[in-house]
C-alpha positions as CSV (number, residue, x, y, z in Angstrom):
1,M,0.0,0.0,0.0
2,N,2.8,2.4,0.9
3,T,4.5,1.7,-2.5
4,I,1.4,2.7,-4.4
5,K,1.1,5.9,-2.4
6,M,4.8,6.7,-3.1
7,L,4.3,6.0,-6.9
8,L,1.2,8.2,-7.1
9,M,3.0,11.0,-5.2
10,A,6.0,10.8,-7.6
11,A,3.7,10.8,-10.7
12,F,1.8,13.8,-9.3
13,T,5.0,15.7,-8.7
14,I,6.4,15.0,-12.2
15,C,3.1,16.1,-13.8
16,S,3.1,19.3,-11.7
17,V,6.7,20.2,-12.6
18,S,6.2,19.6,-16.3
19,A,3.0,21.7,-16.4
20,M,4.8,24.6,-14.7
21,A,7.7,24.3,-17.2
22,Q,5.3,24.5,-20.1
23,Q,3.5,27.5,-18.6
24,K,6.9,29.4,-18.3
25,N,7.8,28.6,-22.0
26,T,4.5,30.1,-23.3
27,K,5.1,33.4,-21.4
28,K,8.6,33.7,-23.1
29,N,7.3,33.0,-26.6
30,N,4.5,35.6,-26.4
31,P,6.0,38.9,-25.3
32,K,3.4,41.7,-24.8
33,Q,3.9,44.4,-27.3
34,E,3.0,47.8,-26.1
35,T,1.2,50.0,-28.6
36,S,1.4,53.8,-28.4
37,Y,-0.5,56.5,-30.3
38,Y,0.4,60.1,-31.3
39,C,-1.3,63.1,-32.7
40,P,-0.6,63.7,-36.5
41,M,-0.5,67.5,-35.9
42,K,2.2,67.1,-33.1
43,C,0.1,69.5,-30.9
44,E,2.0,68.4,-27.8
45,G,5.3,67.6,-29.4
46,D,6.3,64.0,-29.3
47,K,3.9,63.0,-26.6
48,T,2.4,59.6,-27.0
49,Y,-0.8,58.0,-25.5
50,A,-1.4,54.4,-24.3
51,K,-4.9,54.2,-25.8
52,A,-6.4,55.1,-29.2
53,G,-8.8,58.1,-29.2
54,K,-8.7,61.8,-30.0
55,C,-6.1,64.4,-29.3
56,P,-7.1,66.4,-26.3
57,K,-6.0,69.7,-28.0
58,C,-7.0,69.5,-31.7
59,K,-9.5,66.6,-31.4
60,M,-8.0,64.7,-34.4
61,N,-7.8,60.9,-34.2
62,L,-4.6,59.6,-32.7
63,I,-2.4,57.4,-35.0
64,E,-0.8,54.2,-34.0
65,K,3.0,54.6,-33.6
66,K,4.9,51.9,-35.6
67,A,7.7,50.2,-33.7
68,T,11.1,50.9,-35.2
69,P,13.4,47.9,-35.4
70,A,16.5,48.0,-33.2
71,K,19.7,48.7,-35.0
72,A,22.6,46.3,-34.8
73,Y,26.3,46.9,-35.6
74,Y,29.0,44.4,-36.4
75,C,32.8,44.3,-36.9
76,P,33.8,44.2,-40.6
77,M,36.7,41.9,-39.7
78,K,34.3,39.5,-37.8
79,C,36.8,39.3,-35.0
80,E,34.1,37.8,-32.7
81,G,32.2,35.9,-35.4
82,D,28.7,37.1,-36.0
83,K,28.4,39.0,-32.7
84,T,26.4,42.3,-33.0
85,Y,26.4,45.4,-30.8
86,A,23.4,47.6,-30.0
87,E,25.4,50.9,-30.4
88,A,27.8,52.2,-33.0
89,G,31.4,52.5,-31.9
90,K,34.6,50.5,-32.2
91,C,35.3,46.8,-32.1
92,P,36.8,45.9,-28.7
93,K,39.3,43.6,-30.3
94,C,40.6,45.2,-33.5
95,K,39.4,48.8,-32.8
96,M,37.8,49.2,-36.3
97,N,34.6,51.2,-36.6
98,L,31.5,49.0,-36.3
99,I,29.2,48.9,-39.3
100,E,25.4,49.0,-39.2
101,K,23.8,45.7,-40.2
102,K,21.4,46.1,-43.0
103,E,18.3,43.9,-43.6
104,E,18.8,41.6,-46.6
105,H,16.3,42.0,-49.4
106,S,17.5,39.1,-51.5
107,N,14.8,36.7,-50.3
108,H,11.8,38.7,-51.5
109,K,10.8,40.8,-54.5
110,H,9.8,44.5,-54.4
């Protein structure tokens, strides 16, 4: 009887741990993207709003702000392989200027 209880307890523990691991993976794969909105007339400069609606000053409809892709920079000598950097500057190994990585357009037609 004790053996059956121990086996059931072990099975329950394994199921619980695997369910929690799956739950953590789904949170990482679905990052929440924040959307912001701005006035096309720039009434209040570069101010953005969290919700869609109308500008409080000119009453125009707010426009969704498109996310700009982050820039990446790399060493032209590939000292550290395909490593990229978030900011322009110099390679820490060879001291050459880092080059902005451009998006390749060879896989699609314009």
